[in-house]
C-alpha positions in Angstrom: -136.1 186.6 -30.1 -134.4 183.3 -29.6 -134.8 181.4 -26.3 -132.2 182.0 -23.7 -130.4 178.8 -23.0 -128.9 177.1 -19.9 -126.6 174.2 -19.2 -127.0 172.6 -15.8 -124.0 171.0 -14.0 -124.7 168.6 -11.2 -128.3 168.8 -12.3 -129.8 166.0 -10.1 -133.5 165.7 -10.8 -133.4 169.2 -12.3 -134.2 171.9 -9.6 -132.5 174.7 -11.4 -133.5 173.5 -14.8 -137.2 173.4 -13.8 -136.8 177.0 -12.5 -135.2 178.0 -15.8 -138.0 176.4 -17.8 -140.5 178.4 -15.7 -138.5 181.5 -16.4 -138.7 181.0 -20.2 -135.3 179.4 -20.8 -134.5 176.5 -23.1 -132.6 173.7 -21.2 -130.1 172.3 -23.6 -128.3 169.9 -21.3 -127.5 168.7 -17.9 -125.0 166.4 -16.3 -124.8 164.4 -13.0 -123.1 161.3 -11.7 -126.3 159.9 -10.3 -127.9 157.6 -13.0 -131.2 157.4 -11.1 -131.5 161.2 -10.8 -130.7 161.5 -14.5 -133.5 159.1 -15.3 -135.9 161.6 -13.7 -134.2 164.5 -15.4 -134.4 163.0 -18.8 -138.1 162.3 -18.5 -138.7 166.0 -18.1 -136.2 167.5 -20.5 -135.7 164.7 -23.0 -133.3 161.8 -23.3 -130.7 163.9 -25.2 -130.6 166.6 -22.5 -129.3 164.6 -19.5 -126.1 162.6 -19.3 -124.7 160.5 -16.5 -121.0 161.2 -16.0 -118.7 161.4 -13.1 -117.2 164.9 -13.4 -114.1 163.8 -11.4 -113.3 161.4 -14.2 -114.2 163.3 -17.4 -113.4 166.8 -18.5 -115.9 169.5 -19.4 -114.7 169.3 -23.0 -115.3 165.6 -23.2 -118.8 165.9 -21.8 -119.8 168.8 -23.9 -118.5 167.1 -27.1 -120.6 164.1 -26.2 -123.7 166.3 -25.9 -122.9 168.3 -29.1 -122.7 171.6 -27.2 -120.2 174.2 -28.2 -119.1 177.6 -27.2 -121.8 180.1 -27.9 -124.6 177.7 -27.4 -125.1 178.5 -23.7 -126.3 181.8 -22.2 -126.2 180.8 -18.6 -124.1 178.1 -17.0 -125.8 176.9 -13.7 -124.9 174.4 -11.1 -125.0 173.3 -7.5 -121.8 171.2 -6.9 -122.4 168.6 -4.1 -122.6 170.5 -0.9 -121.6 167.8 1.6 -117.9 168.9 1.7 -118.9 172.4 2.9 -122.0 171.7 5.1 -121.6 172.7 8.7 -123.4 169.4 9.5 -120.3 167.6 8.2 -117.8 167.4 11.0 -115.0 166.4 8.6 -115.8 169.2 6.1 -112.9 170.8 4.3 -110.9 170.9 1.1 -109.3 167.5 1.7 -112.6 166.0 0.5 -112.0 165.2 -3.2 -115.5 166.4 -4.1 -114.2 169.9 -3.7 -112.6 169.4 -7.1 -116.1 169.4 -8.5 -116.3 173.1 -8.0 -113.1 173.5 -10.1 -114.7 171.3 -12.8 -117.7 173.7 -12.8 -115.2 176.6 -13.5 -113.8 174.5 -16.4 -117.2 174.4 -18.0 -117.2 178.2 -17.7 -113.9 178.4 -19.5 -115.0 176.1 -22.4 -118.5 177.6 -22.9 -117.8 181.2 -22.0 -121.5 181.8 -21.2 -122.9 185.3 -20.6 -123.7 184.4 -17.0 -122.5 181.9 -14.5 -124.8 181.0 -11.5 -123.5 178.7 -8.8 -125.6 177.7 -5.8 -124.4 176.1 -2.6 -124.7 176.0 1.2 -123.5 179.1 3.1 -120.8 176.9 4.8 -118.8 177.2 1.6 -117.9 180.7 2.7 -116.0 179.6 5.8 -114.0 176.6 4.4 -110.3 177.2 5.0 -111.2 180.5 6.7 -112.7 181.7 3.4 -109.8 181.0 1.2 -111.4 178.3 -0.8 -114.4 180.6 -1.8 -112.0 183.5 -2.5 -110.1 181.2 -4.9 -113.4 180.5 -6.8 -114.2 184.2 -7.0 -110.6 185.0 -8.3 -110.9 182.2 -10.8 -114.1 183.6 -12.2 -112.7 187.1 -12.4 -109.6 185.7 -14.2 -112.1 184.3 -16.8 -113.5 187.8 -17.4 -116.5 187.7 -15.1 -117.7 190.4 -12.7 -118.8 188.6 -9.6 -120.8 189.0 -6.4 -122.5 186.7 -4.0 -125.4 186.7 -1.5 -127.0 184.3 1.0 -130.7 184.1 0.1 -133.7 182.5 1.8 -135.8 180.4 -0.5 -139.0 181.4 1.4 -138.6 184.9 -0.1 -139.5 183.5 -3.5 -142.7 181.6 -2.6 -140.9 178.4 -1.6 -142.8 176.9 1.4 -139.5 176.4 3.3 -136.8 178.5 5.0 -133.7 177.4 3.2 -130.6 179.6 3.3 -128.5 179.2 0.1 -125.3 180.9 -1.1 -125.7 182.3 -4.6 -122.6 183.3 -6.6 -123.3 185.2 -9.8 -120.8 186.0 -12.5 -121.5 188.3 -15.5 -119.8 189.1 -18.8 -122.6 191.6 -19.5 -122.9 195.3 -18.5 -125.3 194.4 -15.7 -123.6 194.3 -12.4 -124.2 191.0 -10.4 -124.3 193.1 -7.2 -127.3 195.1 -8.3 -129.2 191.9 -9.2 -128.4 190.2 -5.9 -129.3 193.3 -3.9 -132.7 193.3 -5.6 -133.2 189.6 -4.9 -132.2 190.0 -1.3 -134.9 192.6 -0.9 -137.5 190.6 -2.7 -140.4 189.4 -0.7 -143.3 187.4 -2.1 -146.2 185.7 -0.3 -144.8 183.3 2.2 -146.2 179.9 1.2 -147.1 177.8 4.2 -146.9 174.0 4.6 -150.7 173.8 4.6 -150.9 175.7 1.4 -148.2 173.5 -0.1 -149.5 170.1 0.7 -153.2 170.6 1.6 -154.6 169.1 -1.6 -152.7 165.8 -1.4 -154.5 162.7 -0.3 -154.4 161.8 3.4 -153.5 158.2 2.6 -150.0 157.7 1.2 -149.2 155.4 -1.7 -146.6 155.1 -4.5 -149.4 156.2 -6.9 -152.9 157.5 -6.1 -155.3 160.1 -7.3 -155.9 163.6 -6.0 -158.9 163.7 -3.7 -159.4 167.5 -3.7 -159.0 170.3 -6.3 -156.2 172.8 -5.9 -157.2 175.7 -3.6 -154.4 178.2 -4.2 -151.9 179.3 -6.9 -149.0 177.3 -5.5 -151.0 174.0 -5.7 -152.1 174.9 -9.3 -148.5 175.5 -10.3 -147.4 172.2 -8.8 -150.2 170.3 -10.5 -149.9 171.9 -13.9 -149.9 169.3 -16.6 -151.0 166.4 -14.3 -154.0 164.2 -15.3 -155.2 163.4 -11.8 -152.5 161.0 -10.6 -150.1 161.9 -7.9 -146.9 159.8 -7.7 -144.2 159.2 -5.0 -146.7 160.0 -2.2 -145.2 157.5 0.1 -143.2 157.9 3.3 -140.6 156.1 5.3 -142.0 153.8 7.9 -141.2 154.7 11.5 -140.3 152.2 14.2 -143.0 151.7 16.9 -140.9 153.7 19.4 -140.7 156.7 17.1 -144.4 156.5 16.4 -144.9 156.7 20.2 -142.6 159.6 20.4 -144.1 161.8 17.7 -147.7 161.1 19.0 -146.8 163.4 21.9 -145.6 166.2 19.7 -148.1 169.0 18.8 -147.7 171.2 15.7 -144.8 173.5 16.3 -143.5 171.2 19.0 -140.4 169.0 19.1 -138.5 166.5 21.2 -139.2 168.5 24.4 -142.8 167.4 24.2 -141.9 163.7 24.4 -142.0 162.0 27.8 -138.5 161.5 29.1 -138.9 157.7 29.3 -139.4 157.6 25.5 -136.4 159.7 24.6 -133.3 158.2 23.0 -130.5 157.8 25.6 -128.4 160.6 24.1 -131.2 163.1 24.1 -132.0 162.5 27.8 -128.7 164.3 28.4 -129.5 167.2 26.1 -130.3 170.7 27.3 -133.7 172.0 26.6 -132.2 174.6 24.3 -130.5 172.0 22.1 -131.7 170.3 19.0 -134.8 172.5 18.7 -136.1 170.9 15.5 -135.5 167.2 16.3 -138.8 165.2 16.3 -140.5 168.4 15.3 -144.0 168.6 13.9 -144.6 171.1 11.2 -146.9 174.1 11.6 -149.5 174.2 8.9 -149.6 178.0 8.8 -145.8 178.5 8.5 -143.1 177.6 6.0 -141.1 174.4 6.7 -137.6 174.2 7.9 -134.9 173.1 5.4 -135.6 169.9 3.6 -132.7 167.4 4.0 -131.8 164.2 2.2 -133.8 162.2 4.8 -137.2 162.9 6.4 -135.9 161.3 9.6 -137.5 162.8 12.8 -134.2 162.4 14.6 -132.6 164.7 12.0 -135.1 167.6 12.2 -138.7 168.8 11.8 -140.3 166.5 9.3 -143.4 165.2 11.0 -146.7 165.8 9.2 -148.8 168.7 10.7 -151.8 166.5 11.5 -150.8 162.8 11.0 -148.4 160.6 13.0 -145.9 160.0 10.1 -143.1 161.8 8.4 -143.6 163.8 5.2 -144.0 161.7 2.1 -141.6 162.1 -0.8 -144.2 164.0 -2.8 -144.9 166.3 0.2 -141.2 167.0 0.6 -141.0 167.7 -3.2 -143.8 170.2 -2.8 -142.0 171.9 0.0 -139.0 172.2 -2.4 -141.5 173.5 -5.0 -140.7 170.6 -7.4 -143.8 170.1 -9.6 -145.8 166.9 -9.4 -145.1 166.1 -13.0 -141.5 165.2 -12.0 -141.5 161.4 -11.5 -139.0 160.4 -8.9 -137.2 157.1 -9.6 -135.2 154.7 -7.5 -135.7 153.5 -3.9 -137.5 155.5 -1.3 -134.1 156.5 0.0 -133.0 157.6 -3.5 -136.2 159.7 -3.8 -135.8 161.5 -0.5 -132.1 162.2 -1.3 -132.9 163.6 -4.8 -135.5 165.9 -3.3 -133.3 167.1 -0.5 -130.4 167.8 -2.8 -132.4 169.8 -5.3 -132.4 173.6 -5.7 -136.0 174.9 -5.2 -137.2 175.6 -8.7 -139.2 178.7 -7.6 -136.0 180.2 -6.2 -134.1 179.4 -9.4 -136.9 180.9 -11.4 -136.7 184.2 -9.5 -132.9 184.5 -9.9 -132.9 183.6 -13.6 -135.7 186.0 -14.4 -133.3 188.8 -13.3 -130.6 187.9 -15.9 -131.0 189.9 -19.0 
């Protein structure tokens, strides 16, 4: 039996591709506009697999010709078009954002390749843009291309990812299998809930761009993350906090947040906040629970990103672990780049669980 194949649009550092590889697929290509992310992707999947192109400027046909990929080569087209135009955290969200055209480019790849399956991942906010009409247009476009479709909002924590992360999954099929039955099964799926402590407990206490593991893996998640590594952990460094932020988080206990900080130390805006507001800001993670959603910055003012026992934010490698990105993925670029690449990724263990269902 030949390998099932995938092509990954908006691949970033390869979250879906890594999950596909775990599920036994052959990754034959990926495309993204971020050259630094593609550098990380190509190290994992080969220099010929990843290409850096702006999909607003080049057609699907042009990119696939450049990669030598033709109709019939791809079983599953996957992709997570940039989510910022749809995120509820974006107060200017909407279809006026030109990045919304990237979804249409994804559909163009489906037209050219005609894969057996199409898998698109995004934020749940995509459902409500233009009162749902934008998403309805995507569904109609897939059906016009011959795909049966269904969608579901899934929590990554159900699939062993040490993080509660709600993601919209749209599935299209040209096979007999109904997408609805697959998504129903995935929605009911419940694996062991990996905790923050289980995810990062074997990493060194001291952070550095490159160091060595100081303890052996103690659980299956850690073993999976360290598979293929020779004893060196990379990207285990974190953003430095200003002295005032260090004072603030020193008052926060595990599971606590900004409400634990003395009023005199709070930012001016938060002194006016109600106690029920901003419940994750300046939050310290609980070691015995999954994390909250990883974002593109581990900034305590954005959410719950403080280490369970140390007065610092999560390192890039710890954030990657919470996304279930294996340690063998070397993250390139500045610290800001690395956090962004991790936060934008699809959790590989979630992708693996979905792709294993496609037969």
